[in-house]
Structures are given as C-alpha cells and as structure tokens.
N, C-alpha and C positions, 0 to 999 in steps of 0.2 A: 504494500500499500504506499504509494508516493505522496499521499495527502492531496493529490490533485485528482479530482473527479471521483467516480465510484469505483471501489474494489470489487471485482467480480470473480469469485473463485472458479477454478477449473472444475472442482467436483464438489458435491454436497452429500452429506450422509444424514439420514433422517431415521430416528427411532420412534415408532408410531404405535400407539394402542388404538385399534379400531373402536368406532362408536357403536354401542348396542342400545336400542331403545329401552328406556326404563320409564315406567308409568309413576309419576310421583303424586298425581291427583287421584285420590281413591274414589272421589265422586264421579269424575268423568274419567273413566279408565279406558284409554285408547288401546290397551293391549287385548281388549275383547275382540277387536276387528283386525283384519288382515290389511295391510297397506304397503306401499312401496318402501317405507322406512324401516320395515322389519327385516332382520336377518332370519328367515323364515325356515323352520323345520317342520316337517309333516309326517315324520315317521319312516319315510324311505328316501328323503332327499333334503338337501339344503339350497335355498334360493337367496341371492342378495342382488339388488339393483346397484347402479353405479352413481346415482345423484344423491338419493335421501339417506342411504344407509351411512355413506361417508366411511366406508370400511378401509380405504385408502387414502393417502394424502392428496389434497386437491388445492390448487392455487386459486385464488379469487382476486380479480382486478376490481376494486372498489370504484375507481374513477369511471371504468367503461362498463360497469356491471356486468362482467363476464367471468363465468366459472370454467376453469380449465379441468374438466373431469375426464376428457378424453386424452389418453396418454399412450405412448409407445411402451411396450413391455417385453420383459423376458423373465418369466416367473416359473417356478416349480410348484406344482399342486400336488398335495399328497392327502388321500382319504382312506384310512385303513379298511372301512366297511362299505366302500363304493364299488360299483361295477363300471360306472360311466363318469367321465370327467368332461365339463364343458366350460370354456372361457369365451365370452363374446369376442368374435373376431377370429376364432379359430374353429376347426372342425371338432366334433365331439370324438372321444376316444374311449375305447374299452380298456380301463387300466384302473389301478389303485394309485398310481403315482406317474406324472408325466410333466414334461417341460412345455410351456406355451409361450410363443413368441409372436409378436406383431410389429412390423415396422411402420405400420400405418396407425395413427391415434385412434383408439377405440375407448369406449366407456367399458370399465371392468365389471360386467355382470357375470355372475357364476351361477351355475345349475350343476349340482353333482349329486350322486346317489345311486341307488339300486334300481336302474330302469334300462330299457332298451331304446333304440332309435331306428328310424327308417330314413332312406335317401333315395331321391328320384330326381335325376337331372340336376343335381347341385342343391336341391332344396331338401333341408333336413327337418324332421320332426322328433323331438326328444319326448320320451314317455308316451308313444303313440297308443291309442285305442281304436285305431283304423284297421280295416283289412287292406290288402294291397290295392284292391280296386277302388276303395274309398280314398285311399292316399292319392292315386292318380287323378281322381276327380277333384280332390281337394287342391292339388297343384294346378290343374286346369282353371279352376276359379280364381285362385289367388294371381296366376299368371295374366288372366284376361283383365283383372283390375290394374295390374302394374302396366300392361300395355296401353290401357286406356289413359292413364296418367301421362305416360311418355308422349303419347300422340297429342293430347290436348295442351299440355304444358311446354312441349317441345324440349324437355330435359330427360336424358335417359335415366332409367331407375338404376339405383346403385348396386344392382347385382342380386344374387340368390339370397333369400331369407330363410333363417332358421326359426322355426316355431318350437315353443316349449309348452307342453300340456301338462299342468300340474294342479295341485288342490291348495286352497288356502288353509291358513292355521285356524281359521274360524268356521263356524257351522254354515253361515248364510251368505257370506260374501262371495261374489263373483265378478271378475274385472279383468282388464287386459292393459298392458302397457308396452311401449316399444323402447328398446335400446339398440338401435340399428347396428348390425343387421339381425337382430333377435327380436321376436315378437313373443311375449309372455302371455299365455292365457291361463288364467287362475279361476278355478271354479269346480264344483262338484256337479255331478249329474248333467242336467240341462245347461249348465254353464260351461261345460267342457267344449273341446273343439269339434267333438262328434256331433254337436248341435247343428253344424252346417248341413247335415243330412236329415234332420228331423222336420217334416213338413209342418208341424204345429208351430215351431219357433224358429225356423231357419230365416224367415223373412225379417226378423229383428236381430238376428245373430250375425248374418252376412254383412250387413252394413257396419258392424263393429270391426270386422276384419278389414273392410275397406278403409275405415278410419285409421286403424293402426298402420296400415301400409301407406296411407297418405302423410303419415308423420315423417316418412323419409324426406319429403319436400320441406313441410313446415315443422322443423325441429331437428333435423340432421343437416340435409343440404343447406338451409338457412336456419340459424339459431336466433331466436327472438328474445329480447330483453325489454327493460323499462316497464312501467306500470301497465302499459297496453300489450306488451309482449305476449303475455299468457293468453289473452283474448285472440290475438292474431294466430298464434300457433295452433290453439284448439279450434277457434272459430273458423278459420279457413280450412283446416282439416276435416271438420265436421261438414262444412259446405262441399268438399270434395266427395266425401262419403254419400252426401245427397245426390250429386251428380251420377255416381255409379249406381245408386239405387234407382234413379229414374231411367237411365240409359241402358243398364244391364239387367237389373232385377224386375224393372217394369213399373209403368205409371201408377197402377194400383197401390203397390207397396210404397212407393214414393208419396202419394197422397196421404196414405195412413200415417207416415212418418211426420209429415208436415202438420197434419191435423193433431197429432199427439203433442207436437212441439208448441203449437199455438195455444193448446190447452194448458200446458206447464206454465205459460206466461200470464196467465189470468191472474189479476191482482198484483203482478210484479211491477215496480216502478223503477226502471233502470236509470242510473246516472249517464248522461251523455258522454261520448267519447272525449270530448274536448274538456270536460270537467274531471276526468279520472286523474288523480294525482298519486294514488297509490291502490294496490290491489283490494284494499279495504273498501274502496268505492264500488266495487263489484256488488256488494251486499251479500248476495248469494252467488258465489263463484260458479257452481255447477250450472245454474240458470243463465247466467251472463254468458258464459263462454261457450256452452253447448246448445242453447236454445236461442237466446237474444241475438247473439252475433250472427250465427249462420242464417237466421231469418232475415236478419237485416241484409246480408249479403245476397239472399235470394231476392228480396225486394229490389235491390239496386240492380240486379240481374234483369228484372222485368223492364227496368227503365233504359238500361244501356245495351241490353242484348247479351247472349251467351259468349260471343266472339269476344267481345270487350271485356267481359268478366275474366275469361281465360288469360287475355293480354295483361289485364291488371295484376293478376296472381303472377304471371311470369315476370312482371316488373318488379313486384315485391320480392320475389326470390332471387332475381339476378343483380338488384341494385345494391352496391357496397355501402354500408353505413355502419358507424359505431353503435348507434342507438335506433332501435325500431320503435320509435315513439309516435306521438300524434302527428308531428310534423312530417315524419317519414311515411306515414300511412296516407296522409292527404296529397302529399307530393307525388307518389306513385300513382294515385288514382288520376291525378291532373296530367301526368305524364301519358298514362295509357289512354285517356279520353281524347286529349287534343281538342277540347270543346269547352271553352271558359264558361258559358252560360250553363251547360249541363252539369259540369263540375260543381259550380256555385249552388245550383239548385239541390244536388245530392248532398252536398256538404251541409246546407242548412236544414234539410228535411231529416237527415239521418244522423250525421256526426255531431251536430251542434245543438240540436233541438231537444228541449225537455219532452216534447211530444213525439219523440222518435218512434215509440212503441206503436202509438196510434197510426202514425204514418206507415209503418211497416204493415200492420194489419189492413190498412186501406189498400195498399199496393198489392197485397197477396190476394185480395178478393177479386181483382181484375183478372179477366181471363188471359 
C-alpha cells in the first residue's frame, strides 16, 4: 500500500457461516410455511435457493442496488446418504461426492438427495414422477413456450432448462421459483409437475410453467432493481404467461385467467407507479405484481397493439441502465411508441393516475 489510491489485494480469503432461518416471533411463526428462504429438508432431499438463504457469501452494491449472487465456482460437494447431487449450472450426477465447476456466473442453488433423474435432448428433470412418454410430452410443451418467447422477443432463449420436482416442508404449500437454468416446482399431489397432464387442473398449472420460463428474460437476461423493479420483473413475466395462455392454450383458458385476475382486484386501491417510492407502497405485493401490473399491461396492449407491446418489452430487456426505475420504464415505452400524444395518454391514464385501476377495467371491457 503506497498510500496513494486504493489498495486492491490479489486474493481474499473468507470464512463464512451460512445463514439458516430462525423464527424468533412465536406469534407469527414463519417456519410453519415453506418459502425460498428455507434450507429445506423433506426426508429424502435437501434444497436451497441462491438469493434468500444466503448460504454462501454475496456482495451487494448499495449505490447501484445490485446483488452479486451469481458467481463462478469450483466446489466439492459431499453428501454421505445421497444418491444424486445437483448444483445449478451443472448436470446432475449419480454420486455421494463430486466436484462441480462453472466458468459462467450462476446462482448457487442446490438439490441433493436420494432420487433419480431423466434426460431428453438436454432437458433434465430431477425426482421425476413421469413415464417416458409423459416426459417427452412435457419437453414438447416447455419447448413450445420457449420458441414462442424467442420469436416474439427476438432474443434467443438461454438453453436447456433443468426441472426439479420436489415437495415442501409444509403440508399445504405449493409454488414454483426459477434460478436459471433451474426451475423448482415444490408441491404435493396436484401441485406436482405431473399436474400438467391432469385435465382438471392443467389449465391453471401450465401457465405457471410459462411464467417461470418467462423469468429467463425478466429476471435473468435482465435483472431489475429499484422500488418498481419487482413489479417489472413479475408483472411483465406474468404478462408473458398470459400471452402463452391465449395463443397456445386457447382463448377460453385465457378469458378465465383474466376474469379471475379482475375478481382479485375488487376492493384493491393501488398506488400509481409514479408514487411508488418503496416496495411497501405495493400494499399487497402479490396482488400488485401478479394481478394489477399484468392487467395494466394488457390494457395498454389494447391501446397500442400487440406488436408495439412486444417492441416495448424488447426495449426494456435490451436497454442498458443502472436502475430499472420509473424513469427507465416510461422512457422505454416512449422509445418503443415513437408517438408523443399516445405516450402521454398512456402515461396519464395508467402510470400517473390515482384512477388507474378504473381505467384498466374500462379498457378491458372493450372488445
């Protein structure tokens, strides 16, 4: 260290004890439910995600609101009572001990335990409950979604996806999340991946898979931050899922989804985008990002047309920026539209108005 400028060491050594969720509030005991923040054991496997469990060191840039949870890695994994080991970014292996390496930064999600896996054309499913014929059909369905997104957005999908089929630590929870290139499906019975083939529930389950595949674009290809970043990541991904629902699964399924979302918004009083200064302004995060936002984008679609909507989303994904904030959102729309009066109309009706929900409902009633 010369005393001039910053001293940058050539190497750094870290000793780290991973975080494990501990419920300290006995009134509201979060350990009853399964969630991403759990390092989850279900009797035959262990699962940990890469963002909320924080089981490995992560750097966070406060000024740019950026979490560096994607890392290059060279690690040895050992599990004495496992038959299969899997680290996100590698192929699963039949072993109790193995070395995993990635020269491309990945989120370090793990899934290890006593289970089997299948492979078809580079698509893997861990802990499958499919026949070979069902797995082939499953791959055909997911590939059709990926090709749809590629064609509409003009951005190649990032390669084969690995699906994890597992159960939650709780009795009633069922959900999905993506740590690209892995999609975790967590649920018992009808919440398992096999629901894609159940005629009674496949029409609500297949759009979930479309949503998680859409997160390659809104969440991996482009990472969103700032108070509105969560809305953009989830809202546009759910909008993508709605497009798959309409154009691949059929208009009847699509209209049912739209009707259900509108019903969930009854009595909700959203804060307009321009007034959101923190995620607390969402009030109800689930309703805001999964119902209010995608319905707003659908209302905007009716005004500017499908082609311009895809162009807008492409602009959002391809434009470089440090912050995906309100300014970024409106500038990307203005760039895509190239129509000042139309842009100002949409901005005032949907983004800035306290009556945005009423304006959405009115737009969606039009043929």
